[in-house]
N, C-alpha and C positions, 0 to 999 in steps of 0.2 A: 503493500499499500502506499509505504512511504516514497519508495522510487518512484512510483506510479505520481504521486503529487509532486514531486520534484519536475520531474518530467512535463507536467502537465504547466507548471509555473513557468518553466524555461519557455516552451512554446507560447504563452500567453504573451512574456515578455517580446518574443521574437515577434510574433503575429503584430503585437503592439507598434513594434518599430517599423514595420512593413506597410502599416497602414497611415504612421505619421509621415513617412517618405511619400505615400502617394498623395497625400493632402498637400504636403509642403510643394509639389509640383503642379499642383492647381493654381489657375489666375488669382492674382490676388484679390481677396474676400469672399471667393466663394464657397470658404467654409463657415463665414459668416450669415450668408444669405437665407432667410427663411425657406423651408424643405417640407413635404407632405410627409411628416413623421411627428411621434410625440413628444420628441424633444426638442422642437423647432429648428434646429440647424445642425452642420456635422460639430462645429467645435462645441456645442452646447451639449450636445448627445457625449461627446468625448469626456467632458467636463462632468455629466453624470456619473459615468463609469471611475472616475478617478474620487469624486464623492463617496460613492458606494464602497469600493477598496479604501478610503480613510475609515469611513462607520466600522468597518468591520477590524480593520486596523486596529482600532480603540476598542472593540469587543475582545480582541485577542491579547491586547495588551491591560484590559480590566480597568478601564478609565474613560470616564465622561466624554461626549463629543457636544459640540454646540449646534451641530445641523437640525435642525428642524423640518426642512424636507430634504429629498434625494437630489437636490444640486445645488448650485449656489445662484445669488442675486445678482453678481457681477459678472460681465460677460469677457471671459479670458480669451486673449489672443490663443491660436492654437501652439505657437511656440512655448507659451508658458506651460499649458497644460501636459506639452508633450515633455517638458523637462520635469515636472512633476509627477508624470505616471512613470516615466523612468526612474526616478528615486524609489516611488510606490513597489514598482514590479521587484527592484532590486532587494527593497525591505522583504517581500514576500519570499524571494527566493532565499536570501540569507537565513530567515525563519524557518524554510521548511530543510533546510540544511543545519539547524540546530536541534532539531526536533526528534524525539525518539517514537517508537509504537505506542510507550504509555501516553506520552504528552498529547499525540494525536487523538488519542480516545477522549480526552478530558472534555468533559461538558462544559460550554461558556454561556451561562445564560446573559441577557442583555433585553433592552427596550425598543421595540422596533422604533421607528423614525415615526411612523404613520400612530404609534398606540399600540398598547398589548405587549406583554412578554413573551420572549421567545429564546430557545436553546437550542444550539447546535455545537457538536464535538470539534475539536479544531480541525479535523480531515474535511468535515462537512463544509466549515467556513472556506477552507481553501478551495475545494472543489466549488464553491459557488462563487468565488470570484472571478476563477478561469470561466466557468460557464456564462456567468454574466457578461466577461468580456466580449466572450465570442459573441452570444445573442449581437450585442450591440455594436461589434464590427460588422456584423453582418446588415444591421440598419445604414451604418455610415455607406457599405459599398453600395444597397439601394440609392444612396442620396448622389453617390459619386454616377451612377447610371443616369440620374436626372440630370446631370449637367449637361452633357455627356462626358463621362470620363472613365479610365481605367481602373479597378482595384486589382493589386497583384495577387494572386491563389494565396491565401493564407492560412488555407484548413491544415489539421494535424497530420496527414499523409504528406503534405509537401514540408512540412517543418520537418518528419522525420526523416524524408528523403537527402535534402537539402543542408537540413542545420545538426539536427542530433545523429544520424548515424555518418555525418560525416567530422566529426571530433566534438561537437558541442557538449554532449554527455561527460566528456573528458575534462572540458575545462569549468563544466558546472559545480564539480565537487573540488 
């Protein structure tokens, strides 16, 4: 389980980098334009992913957060989101390399941003942030098609072929 979680967090980081590279190649301002999506724009969708990652980091650290909804009021430039997401991805990967099976099984209790109590194991939280990011990269890919612009293939089999089996697993440890 631990090896798979480490691989999936490396995948998340790799896929985020490809996504941000593709966004940086867009004409200036395209990432901020309104799109047909739940989170308003490419950049705001990505800030939502960052906020959710931060919320669950706080849960894992056993400390409160200041979020009152699952995004931020201020619209950040994509470059700022990228830098913060890169730091967040590194934090999650470092965490996973410091955990053992017993720590993964620990139950973390928390309050949902929208209200209500929640509890997940550390392993479930790590899988959630991977899955959540994948879901929203898919929405970003759809918004890229609306421009129209190409989004590079960033799914798991491509990661395994292009990064993990090409030596990334050795660098990750």
